[in-house]
Kinemage of the C-alpha trace (Angstrom):
@kinemage 1
@onewidth
@group {chain A} dominant
@subgroup {mainchain}
@vectorlist {calphas} color= white
{ca met a 1} P -21.354 4.563 32.128
{ca phe a 2} L -19.995 1.877 30.234
{ca glu a 3} L -21.048 -0.997 30.738
{ca lys a 4} L -20.095 -3.285 27.329
{ca ser a 5} L -18.533 -6.713 27.883
{ca thr a 6} L -17.820 -10.050 25.767
{ca trp a 7} L -16.890 -13.898 26.529
{ca ile a 8} L -13.787 -14.212 23.656
{ca arg a 9} L -14.183 -18.386 24.350
{ca leu a 10} L -10.894 -19.532 22.340
{ca pro a 11} L -8.942 -23.340 21.881
{ca arg a 12} L -6.814 -23.479 24.535
{ca asn a 13} L -3.975 -25.916 22.614
{ca val a 14} L -3.634 -25.566 19.041
{ca val a 15} L -0.841 -28.491 17.701
{ca val a 16} L -0.566 -27.831 14.495
{ca gly a 17} L 2.802 -29.884 12.457
{ca his a 18} L 4.184 -33.486 11.354
{ca asp a 19} L 3.410 -36.363 12.724
{ca val a 20} L 1.062 -34.168 15.735
{ca leu a 21} L -1.712 -36.320 16.481
{ca asp a 22} L 0.488 -39.352 17.968
{ca arg a 23} L 0.534 -36.039 20.933
{ca thr a 24} L -3.467 -35.726 21.429
{ca ala a 25} L -3.674 -37.520 24.516
{ca glu a 26} L -1.100 -35.011 25.923
{ca ala a 27} L -2.663 -31.422 24.092
{ca val a 28} L -5.744 -32.985 26.177
{ca ala a 29} L -3.279 -33.531 29.199
{ca glu a 30} L -3.024 -30.381 29.959
{ca leu a 31} L -6.608 -28.923 29.963
{ca his a 32} L -6.818 -30.545 32.797
{ca leu a 33} L -9.929 -32.618 31.597
{ca thr a 34} L -11.360 -36.017 33.699
{ca gly a 35} L -13.038 -38.882 32.948
{ca arg a 36} L -13.109 -40.823 30.118
{ca pro a 37} L -13.191 -39.625 26.842
{ca leu a 38} L -16.444 -40.841 23.984
{ca val a 39} L -14.074 -40.431 20.813
{ca val a 40} L -16.593 -39.524 18.004
{ca thr a 41} L -15.895 -40.473 13.767
{ca ser a 42} L -16.688 -41.266 10.796
{ca pro a 43} L -15.488 -44.741 8.667
{ca thr a 44} L -12.896 -43.545 6.405
{ca pro a 45} L -11.592 -40.905 9.614
{ca arg a 46} L -11.466 -43.796 11.565
{ca glu a 47} L -9.040 -45.925 10.181
{ca val a 48} L -6.493 -42.282 9.344
{ca ala a 49} L -7.250 -42.024 13.026
{ca gly a 50} L -9.257 -42.339 15.080
{ca glu a 51} L -7.778 -45.595 16.289
{ca arg a 52} L -4.179 -44.346 16.573
{ca val a 53} L -6.728 -41.499 18.761
{ca val a 54} L -8.046 -44.120 20.537
{ca ala a 55} L -4.685 -46.282 21.437
{ca gly a 56} L -3.392 -43.061 23.031
{ca phe a 57} L -5.613 -42.227 25.138
{ca ala a 58} L -6.137 -45.979 26.207
{ca asp a 59} L -1.668 -45.933 27.211
{ca glu a 60} L -2.998 -42.669 29.207
{ca gly a 61} L -5.283 -43.802 31.224
{ca pro a 62} L -9.276 -45.051 31.667
{ca ala a 63} L -9.995 -46.959 27.654
{ca pro a 64} L -11.742 -44.474 25.586
{ca ala a 65} L -15.391 -44.704 23.975
{ca thr a 66} L -15.677 -44.753 20.545
{ca ala a 67} L -19.024 -43.694 18.504
{ca val a 68} L -19.478 -44.628 14.771
{ca val a 69} L -20.960 -41.929 12.733
{ca glu a 70} L -22.850 -42.409 8.902
{ca glu a 71} L -24.365 -38.915 8.439
{ca ala a 72} L -24.928 -35.840 9.533
{ca ser a 73} L -27.963 -35.265 10.762
{ca phe a 74} L -29.850 -34.159 14.327
{ca gly a 75} L -30.658 -37.614 14.574
{ca ala a 76} L -27.243 -38.180 14.942
{ca val a 77} L -26.210 -35.697 17.328
{ca glu a 78} L -28.995 -37.016 19.350
{ca glu a 79} L -27.007 -40.953 19.423
{ca val a 80} L -24.000 -39.191 20.583
{ca ile a 81} L -25.853 -37.570 23.767
{ca ala a 82} L -26.886 -40.927 23.786
{ca thr a 83} L -23.737 -42.928 23.571
{ca ala a 84} L -21.238 -40.453 26.146
{ca gln a 85} L -24.281 -40.555 28.681
{ca glu a 86} L -23.745 -44.291 28.507
{ca ala a 87} L -20.466 -44.563 29.184
{ca asp a 88} L -20.364 -41.644 31.376
{ca ala a 89} L -18.038 -39.173 29.600
{ca gly a 90} L -15.630 -36.614 30.559
{ca phe a 91} L -15.367 -35.079 27.338
{ca leu a 92} L -15.789 -35.987 23.552
{ca val a 93} L -12.904 -35.754 20.226
{ca gly a 94} L -14.238 -35.661 17.408
{ca val a 95} L -11.759 -37.106 14.067
{ca gly a 96} L -12.753 -37.016 11.207
{ca gly a 97} L -14.078 -33.803 8.791
{ca gly a 98} L -16.956 -31.575 8.470
{ca lys a 99} L -19.021 -33.993 9.044
{ca ala a 100} L -17.914 -35.732 12.503
{ca ile a 101} L -16.480 -32.648 13.962
{ca asp a 102} L -19.948 -30.823 14.023
{ca ile a 103} L -21.762 -34.137 15.309
{ca thr a 104} L -19.465 -34.074 17.979
{ca lys a 105} L -19.272 -30.772 18.752
{ca met a 106} L -22.770 -30.224 18.581
{ca ala a 107} L -23.227 -33.365 21.343
{ca ala a 108} L -20.629 -31.750 23.722
{ca asp a 109} L -23.098 -28.583 23.205
{ca glu a 110} L -25.760 -29.782 24.869
{ca leu a 111} L -23.814 -32.201 27.080
{ca gly a 112} L -21.812 -29.610 28.207
{ca leu a 113} L -18.222 -30.909 28.122
{ca gly a 114} L -14.986 -30.219 26.958
{ca phe a 115} L -14.341 -30.536 22.825
{ca val a 116} L -11.145 -31.426 21.435
{ca ser a 117} L -11.514 -31.266 17.505
{ca val a 118} L -8.593 -33.971 15.213
{ca pro a 119} L -9.502 -32.910 11.843
{ca thr a 120} L -8.054 -35.447 9.500
{ca ala a 121} L -8.695 -33.560 6.318
{ca ala a 122} L -8.470 -28.892 6.203
{ca ser a 123} L -12.819 -29.004 4.306
{ca his a 124} L -13.597 -25.259 5.971
{ca asp a 125} L -12.570 -23.518 9.282
{ca gly a 126} L -15.795 -25.583 11.399
{ca ile a 127} L -12.516 -27.307 12.617
{ca val a 128} L -11.821 -25.241 15.080
{ca ser a 129} L -15.581 -22.533 15.084
{ca gly a 130} L -17.342 -22.458 17.441
{ca arg a 131} L -20.783 -23.361 15.172
{ca gly a 132} L -21.328 -26.487 13.745
{ca ser a 133} L -23.927 -26.461 10.267
{ca val a 134} L -26.077 -30.111 9.906
{ca pro a 135} L -28.465 -30.652 6.628
{ca glu a 136} L -31.691 -32.243 7.095
{ca gly a 137} L -33.910 -32.476 4.195
{ca asp a 138} L -33.188 -29.715 1.965
{ca thr a 139} L -31.709 -27.098 4.586
{ca arg a 140} L -28.407 -26.697 6.121
{ca his a 141} L -28.964 -25.164 9.549
{ca ser a 142} L -25.424 -23.600 11.173
{ca val a 143} L -25.988 -23.757 15.100
{ca ala a 144} L -24.502 -22.300 17.511
{ca ala a 145} L -21.977 -24.244 19.625
{ca glu a 146} L -18.966 -24.417 22.156
{ca pro a 147} L -15.592 -24.093 20.153
{ca pro a 148} L -13.117 -27.171 21.061
{ca leu a 149} L -10.550 -26.916 23.390
{ca ala a 150} L -7.735 -28.474 21.892
{ca val a 151} L -7.481 -28.560 18.284
{ca val a 152} L -4.331 -31.199 16.676
{ca ala a 153} L -4.745 -30.921 13.510
{ca asp a 154} L -1.594 -33.749 11.897
{ca thr a 155} L -0.079 -31.957 8.217
{ca glu a 156} L 1.268 -35.090 7.400
{ca ile a 157} L -2.551 -36.415 7.268
{ca leu a 158} L -4.311 -33.173 6.058
{ca ala a 159} L -1.595 -33.654 3.095
{ca asp a 160} L -2.805 -37.217 2.345
{ca ala a 161} L -7.190 -36.330 2.538
{ca pro a 162} L -8.770 -35.547 -1.231
{ca trp a 163} L -7.526 -32.998 -2.850
{ca arg a 164} L -11.099 -31.701 -3.808
{ca leu a 165} L -11.565 -31.630 0.304
{ca thr a 166} L -8.458 -29.478 0.468
{ca thr a 167} L -9.527 -26.699 -2.234
{ca ala a 168} L -12.949 -27.006 -0.509
{ca gly a 169} L -11.141 -24.792 2.568
{ca cys a 170} L -9.216 -22.346 1.118
{ca ala a 171} L -11.861 -21.539 -1.251
{ca asp a 172} L -13.798 -20.858 2.270
{ca ile a 173} L -10.901 -19.323 3.598
{ca ile a 174} L -10.745 -16.983 0.395
{ca ser a 175} L -14.556 -16.120 0.336
{ca asn a 176} L -13.804 -14.619 4.037
{ca tyr a 177} L -12.780 -12.069 1.470
{ca thr a 178} L -16.012 -11.078 0.673
{ca ala a 179} L -18.150 -12.257 4.213
{ca val a 180} L -16.103 -8.606 5.648
{ca lys a 181} L -17.108 -6.659 3.567
{ca asp a 182} L -20.340 -7.001 3.457
{ca trp a 183} L -20.359 -7.045 6.927
{ca gln a 184} L -18.474 -3.397 6.599
{ca leu a 185} L -21.334 -3.210 4.815
{ca ala a 186} L -23.756 -3.850 7.609
{ca asn a 187} L -22.325 -1.484 9.887
{ca arg a 188} L -22.720 1.613 7.631
{ca leu a 189} L -26.020 1.070 7.152
{ca lys a 190} L -27.808 -0.941 10.003
{ca asn a 191} L -25.970 0.002 13.031
{ca val a 192} L -24.570 -4.007 12.829
{ca glu a 193} L -22.147 -4.385 15.888
{ca tyr a 194} L -18.051 -4.634 13.678
{ca ser a 195} L -15.317 -6.397 15.168
{ca glu a 196} L -12.131 -4.232 13.970
{ca tyr a 197} L -10.143 -6.681 15.300
{ca ala a 198} L -11.530 -10.137 13.900
{ca gly a 199} L -12.655 -8.011 10.956
{ca ala a 200} L -9.063 -7.612 10.479
{ca leu a 201} L -7.585 -10.831 11.351
{ca ser a 202} L -10.037 -12.794 8.614
{ca gln a 203} L -9.644 -11.025 5.435
{ca met a 204} L -5.482 -11.081 6.579
{ca thr a 205} L -6.096 -14.597 6.391
{ca ala a 206} L -8.236 -14.527 2.911
{ca glu a 207} L -5.540 -12.322 1.877
{ca met a 208} L -3.091 -15.099 2.670
{ca leu a 209} L -4.288 -17.280 0.664
{ca val a 210} L -4.911 -16.533 -2.255
{ca glu a 211} L -0.971 -14.719 -2.582
{ca asn a 212} L -0.072 -17.936 -1.909
{ca ala a 213} L -2.283 -19.751 -4.049
{ca asp a 214} L 0.860 -21.157 -7.033
{ca ser a 215} L 2.156 -22.361 -3.614
{ca ile a 216} L -1.043 -24.330 -3.050
{ca lys a 217} L 0.048 -28.338 -4.152
{ca gln a 218} L -1.415 -31.915 -4.475
{ca gly a 219} L 0.242 -33.553 -2.023
{ca leu a 220} L 2.788 -31.780 -0.157
{ca glu a 221} L 2.556 -31.037 3.047
{ca glu a 222} L 3.841 -27.777 3.854
{ca ser a 223} L -0.027 -26.528 1.311
{ca ala a 224} L -1.234 -28.364 4.163
{ca trp a 225} L 0.658 -26.519 7.007
{ca ile a 226} L -0.397 -23.400 5.418
{ca val a 227} L -4.349 -24.009 5.441
{ca val a 228} L -5.135 -25.701 8.755
{ca lys a 229} L -2.975 -21.854 10.127
{ca ala a 230} L -6.012 -20.116 7.882
{ca leu a 231} L -8.646 -22.706 8.863
{ca val a 232} L -7.412 -21.871 12.679
{ca ser a 233} L -6.831 -17.879 12.148
{ca ser a 234} L -10.612 -18.106 9.972
{ca gly a 235} L -12.438 -19.744 13.616
{ca val a 236} L -10.764 -17.280 15.983
{ca ala a 237} L -12.185 -14.883 14.156
{ca met a 238} L -15.531 -16.181 14.080
{ca ser a 239} L -14.619 -16.118 17.831
{ca ile a 240} L -13.507 -13.150 18.949
{ca ala a 241} L -16.407 -11.540 16.941
{ca gly a 242} L -19.051 -13.927 18.848
{ca ser a 243} L -21.013 -14.557 15.709
{ca ser a 244} L -19.499 -16.104 12.166
{ca arg a 245} L -20.036 -13.004 10.368
{ca pro a 246} L -16.212 -12.660 9.962
{ca ala a 247} L -16.687 -15.454 7.583
{ca ser a 248} L -19.982 -15.994 6.283
{ca gly a 249} L -21.762 -13.178 3.907
{ca ala a 250} L -23.959 -13.161 0.906
{ca glu a 251} L -21.874 -16.075 -0.271
{ca his a 252} L -23.075 -18.220 2.535
{ca leu a 253} L -26.509 -17.164 1.638
{ca ile a 254} L -25.644 -18.052 -1.953
{ca ser a 255} L -24.263 -21.138 -0.610
{ca his a 256} L -27.389 -22.482 1.244
{ca gln a 257} L -29.304 -21.861 -1.357
{ca leu a 258} L -27.893 -23.600 -3.507
{ca asp a 259} L -27.880 -26.259 -1.064
{ca arg a 260} L -31.936 -26.277 -1.123
{ca leu a 261} L -32.570 -25.620 -5.087
{ca ala a 262} L -29.816 -27.765 -6.315
{ca asp a 263} L -29.864 -31.915 -6.855
{ca asp a 264} L -26.734 -32.781 -6.377
{ca pro a 265} L -25.105 -29.954 -4.578
{ca gly a 266} L -21.484 -29.239 -4.470
{ca leu a 267} L -18.594 -29.394 -1.158
{ca his a 268} L -19.773 -26.501 0.542
{ca gly a 269} L -16.396 -24.990 0.354
{ca his a 270} L -16.691 -24.944 -3.835
{ca gln a 271} L -19.840 -23.458 -3.763
{ca val a 272} L -19.156 -20.304 -0.746
{ca gly a 273} L -15.709 -19.926 -3.621
{ca val a 274} L -18.201 -19.423 -6.762
{ca ala a 275} L -20.583 -16.806 -4.921
{ca ser a 276} L -17.316 -15.098 -3.553
{ca ile a 277} L -16.971 -14.597 -7.710
{ca leu a 278} L -19.733 -12.809 -7.155
{ca thr a 279} L -20.168 -11.271 -4.320
{ca glu a 280} L -16.862 -9.269 -4.508
{ca tyr a 281} L -18.602 -7.818 -8.199
{ca leu a 282} L -21.050 -6.164 -6.802
{ca his a 283} L -19.358 -5.044 -3.814
{ca ser a 284} L -16.102 -3.757 -5.386
{ca gly a 285} L -17.245 -3.836 -9.774
{ca ala a 286} L -15.996 -4.700 -12.824
{ca lys a 287} L -12.559 -3.042 -12.194
{ca gly a 288} L -12.956 -3.992 -9.469
{ca glu a 289} L -11.131 -7.677 -7.454
{ca trp a 290} L -12.849 -10.508 -8.249
{ca arg a 291} L -10.260 -10.883 -10.939
{ca ser a 292} L -7.952 -11.715 -7.889
{ca val a 293} L -9.871 -13.926 -6.413
{ca arg a 294} L -11.001 -16.105 -8.883
{ca asp a 295} L -8.077 -16.260 -10.051
{ca ala a 296} L -6.419 -16.975 -6.674
{ca leu a 297} L -9.503 -20.392 -6.771
{ca ala a 298} L -8.364 -21.249 -9.528
{ca asn a 299} L -4.645 -21.844 -9.373
{ca ile a 300} L -5.146 -23.795 -6.497
{ca gly a 301} L -8.012 -26.656 -8.468
{ca ala a 302} L -11.165 -25.605 -7.037
{ca pro a 303} L -14.165 -24.962 -9.350
{ca thr a 304} L -14.921 -20.838 -10.338
{ca thr a 305} L -17.857 -21.532 -12.738
{ca ala a 306} L -21.585 -23.107 -11.972
{ca ala a 307} L -19.928 -25.995 -14.259
{ca asp a 308} L -17.000 -27.170 -12.341
{ca leu a 309} L -19.816 -26.852 -9.813
{ca gly a 310} L -22.173 -28.746 -12.183
{ca ile a 311} L -24.405 -26.616 -10.687
{ca ala a 312} L -27.082 -25.369 -14.353
{ca asp a 313} L -27.088 -22.226 -14.538
{ca glu a 314} L -30.187 -21.277 -13.831
{ca thr a 315} L -29.882 -22.753 -10.597
{ca met a 316} L -27.191 -20.644 -10.136
{ca leu a 317} L -29.606 -17.552 -10.894
{ca glu a 318} L -32.058 -18.990 -8.824
{ca ala a 319} L -30.567 -18.439 -6.460
{ca leu a 320} L -28.213 -15.596 -6.307
{ca thr a 321} L -31.956 -14.058 -6.996
{ca thr a 322} L -33.417 -15.600 -3.340
{ca ala a 323} L -30.352 -15.929 -1.655
{ca his a 324} L -31.091 -12.558 0.674
{ca glu a 325} L -34.551 -14.480 1.458
{ca ile a 326} L -32.013 -17.276 3.977
{ca arg a 327} L -31.744 -15.203 7.035
{ca asp a 328} L -32.221 -11.621 8.740
{ca arg a 329} L -27.908 -11.226 7.792
{ca tyr a 330} L -27.496 -7.625 5.843
{ca thr a 331} L -25.574 -8.059 2.673
{ca ile a 332} L -24.485 -6.522 -0.640
{ca leu a 333} L -27.789 -8.800 -1.471
{ca gly a 334} L -29.511 -6.199 0.038
{ca asp a 335} L -33.533 -7.751 -0.550
{ca gly a 336} L -32.922 -8.933 -3.406
{ca met a 337} L -31.122 -8.939 -7.099
{ca ser a 338} L -33.394 -8.363 -10.272
{ca glu a 339} L -32.928 -11.340 -12.565
{ca glu a 340} L -31.368 -9.229 -15.680
{ca ala a 341} L -29.104 -7.731 -12.722
{ca ala a 342} L -28.330 -11.370 -11.685
{ca arg a 343} L -27.796 -12.377 -14.938
{ca glu a 344} L -25.112 -9.424 -15.541
{ca val a 345} L -22.758 -10.776 -12.565
{ca val a 346} L -22.556 -13.880 -13.630
{ca arg a 347} L -21.645 -13.897 -17.070
{ca ala a 348} L -19.583 -10.754 -16.589
{ca thr a 349} L -17.731 -12.195 -14.553
{ca gly a 350} L -18.429 -16.070 -16.295
{ca val a 351} L -19.554 -18.322 -13.224
{ca ile a 352} L -21.981 -18.725 -16.011
């Protein structure tokens, strides 16, 4: 008897485009959420967009409560939960970059409340995914949470965000290219369940950015449009898969290890982008597609070397040889690389 089942949670409203920030309350109204909203943001995003979002909700219903988070931490999640309970919030709205949105997402999941994502930077696919990432000491924890019920992404605001954040978002998507290959490898060698639909969607988003890298330019709103659509698609792929597999493979393990080892780690998206050059080389060899990955990153102005990241050569090597220890997820790294093999890869690709 066929007994397989799945439960896919996706955003019900995705509003993307020029000057859509003021339509946040409208997008939420269609969800039939009730009660007082709690708008969670951080200092700069509050000025850029948070105050407008608060004003928009105030015009339509109960005056929102607000919470301003200074840092990404589990303590901040607890503070937001307490604020929501004190305000008797009916739903949460995260306004900002990765920090504010991840904290809001995790707090909403703990409270069992709906969550709306309003990104002010296209820096990673967490704006729509069902996972939150919070650092603790020298470790970054990835925690399962409910994806947003709605996403409101104003391309005018995203285009004005610091360019390094946008290039980090692009690199995060490009890294899906190798994440899917790792997932397929795990399916073949370890019988890990694989979703053709989720894998194809994730790979398509990566290929879209690789193919359009030349047209992604700083300050160009059309570029923000391309990037945010790719980030949304990547998040949807993870929701369909029910895991982060479509967007997280060996390149993410390497990045997580860099977070632990480096004195001053780079942006998450930049680190996984550089790591994807290495993992693509491991998948397809010297004649493979690693140059296309590297060139796409270079064309958008993202780092392609350890030096670009500000990471010491020996730290990059250590991350490459120990990243397989991060979590029980089978990737092209297998049970680890020798230092000699790692040196050959980083030199062949020019990463160091």
